[in-house]
N, C-alpha and C positions, 0 to 999 in steps of 0.2 A: 330755431336759432335766432336770437335777437340781432337786429341790424346795428352795426357799429356806427356810432354817431360821428359825423364828420366834424373836424375842428372848426370853430368859429373864426372868421376872419375879422380882425378889428376894423371898425369903420374909420373914416377920416378924422372925426372928432376924437376918437380914442387914440389914434396915432398922434394927433396933435397934443393930447394930454401927456402921453408918454414922453414926447420930445421936450415939452416944457418942463416936466419933472426931472428928466435927465439933465437938462441944462442947469436947473436949480441945484441939483445934487453936485454937479461938477463945480459949480460956483461956490458951494458952501462946505463941501467935504474934501479932505485930503485924499490922496491916492490910497493910502493905507486904510482910511475909513471906508472908502468905496469898496475896497477889496473885502473888508470884513462884513459889509452890509448884505451882500447877496446871500451867503450861507445863513446869516442870522435871520433874514427875511424868509427864506425857504423853511428853516426849522420852526419858525413861528406859525407857519400855515398848517392847518390840519389837512387830512387826506382830501377832503372836498375842495379846500382852497387850492391845493397843489393841482388838482385835476382841472379846476377852472383856469388856472394859470397856463397849464399845458395846452388846453384847448384853444388858447388865443395865439399860440406860437405857430410859425410856419413849420413845414415838415422837417427840414434838417435840424432846426433848433429844438423842436419837440422831441425828435429821436435822440439827440445828443443829451438833452436834459434828463430824459427817461433813463438813459444809460448811467448818467451821473448819480441819479437817485436810487438806482438799483444796487443793493449790496453785492460785492463780488462773490463769486462762488467759492473762492479760496481766500482765507485771511491774508491780508497784506498784498493781494494781487492788484496791480494797477488797473484803473478804469480804462475801457477802450475809448479812444478818442472819437468824437463825432466827425462827420464828413467835413464840415467847415474848419474844424480845428486841424485836421490832417492837411487840408488844402492850404491853410495859413502857414503851417510849418513847411510844407513843400515849396511855397512861394518864397518864404524867408531863406531857405537853403539856396534856391536859384539866384536870389539877389546877392547872397554872399559869393556864390560861384562866379557870377558876372563881375562882381567887384574885383576879384582876384585876377580874372582874365584882363580886365581893363587896366588894372595897376601894372600888370606885367609889360604893358606896351607904353607906359608913361615914363619918360626920361627923368622926370622929377618924382617918380613914385617910390613906394616903399621897397621895391625889388631892385632898385638901382643904388649901389653903394660907391662911396669914394673915401678911402682910408685917409688920404692926405690931399690937400688942395693942389699939390704939384703932380699928383698921380691921376691917370685917366679913370673915370668912373667905370664900373663893370656891372653887368646884370647877374643877379642871383637867381638863376633858373632853377636851381635845386629847391630853394624856398618856395618858389611858385608851385612846383609840382607837389611839394610836401603839404602846402596849404590846400591845394585841390584835393589831395588824398584825404585830409582830415574832413573836409566837407563831404566827400564821397562816402566815408564811413557812416556819416549821419544819414545820407541819402539811402544807403543800404538798410539801415535800421528802420527807416520809414517806408521802404519800398513795399513790403507786403500790404500795408494799409492803403497805400496809394493805388496799388493794383486792384485790391479788393473793392475800393470805391470807384474804380474805373475813371480816375481823374485825368490821365494822360495817355489814352489808348493809341494815339498817333505818334508819340515820341519814340525816336530811335536814336540810340547813342552813336551809331555809325555817322549820322549827320553831325552830332556834337563833336565827334573826333575830327571830322573834316573842318568844322568851324574852328576848332582849337589850332589846327595846323595853319590856318590863315591868320588867326588873331593873336596868339601868344607872342608877345614881344614885337608885334608888327610895327609899333611906332618908334622903335629904338633905331638909332643910326647904325649903319652897317659896320662901322669901325668898332663898335662897343663889344668887347669880349666878355667871357664869363669863365670863372674857375670850374664850372660844371660842364664845359663844352658848349658847342653851338646849338645842341638840340635839347628838347624837353622830354624827359623820360618819366612817364606817368608811373605812379606807385601801384602797389597791389590792390588797394581799396578802389581806386578809380577804375583800374582795369577790370576788377571783379564786378563792379557796379555796371560797367558798360556791357559786359557779356551776360550777366544775370538778367538785367532788364530786357535786353533785346531778345534773349532766349524766351523769357516769359511772354513777350509780345508775339513771338513767331511760332511758338510751340503748337498753338491751336491750328496753325495752317498745315500741319502734318510734315513739316520739314524735319529731316533727320539731323541728329547732333553733328554728324560729320559734315553734311552740307552746310549747316549753319556756321560751323567753325571755319570751313573753307571760305565761305563768303566774307566772314569777318576778317580773316587773314588777308584776303584780297584787298579789302578796304584799307587795312592797316599798312599793307605794303605800298600803297600809293602815297602815304604821308611822307613829307620831306623833312619836317623838323620835330614832329611829335610822335612818340613811340610808346607802345604798350609795355607793361611789365612782362617780360618773356616767360619767367617761371610761372606766373599766374595763368598765362594763356596756355602753357603746356599742361598745367595741372587742372584746368577747368573741366568739370564734369557737369553737364547740364542736368538740372534737377526739375522735378515737376513744379510748375508754376502755381502760386496760390490762387484759390478760387476768387472770382470777382462777385461782389454783392450787387444786387440790382440797384439802380439809381433811385428808385422809390420816390 
């Protein structure tokens, strides 16, 4: 059986050439032209040229490009994202989540409204939890890939829930009311995300579904202003977690 050739690592001079070329491309081409350039360049390469290109890439990029160049098994099926693409999307979602949390505590932020100048401003807590729910839905769609890539094995949403209880609306004055009540009621997507993720992380430890849910309810019961979506908790049925890929 032939030995698989290890990928070449570009030397310092080669890296410098790449950086200089990238700079010239960024200086001379528009964003649209740059976007069109990559597929055109790859299609212009023959099989040997593509292989030489792949051998110069680091492992995550090499694997992702190989996935992109491999035709899907079913017509119209989306390509599976590479590890770094998944990580980029994961970090983008966390940035949006953190922006919402920070804005909820900003007296001049988007979640504080004042209908007339003679009326007191009020906090729109319902919009905060609606926006968190929208991000949570995207988290849930990405979750199987994040778990498969083992990107956040130490993350637990019990800790995120405790953080939310401390942070949501924390910078607002005590006198500021809300038409949605004084508390923050998380929606079904956020609640499902919290439970599904933590179950996926804890399942391998051998914990039973009942013990898992009891522990989660104990944490939720300690919250003073943030609450899970009750119907989603009651209807939660732990499922088998997706398999994790090796880090490679």
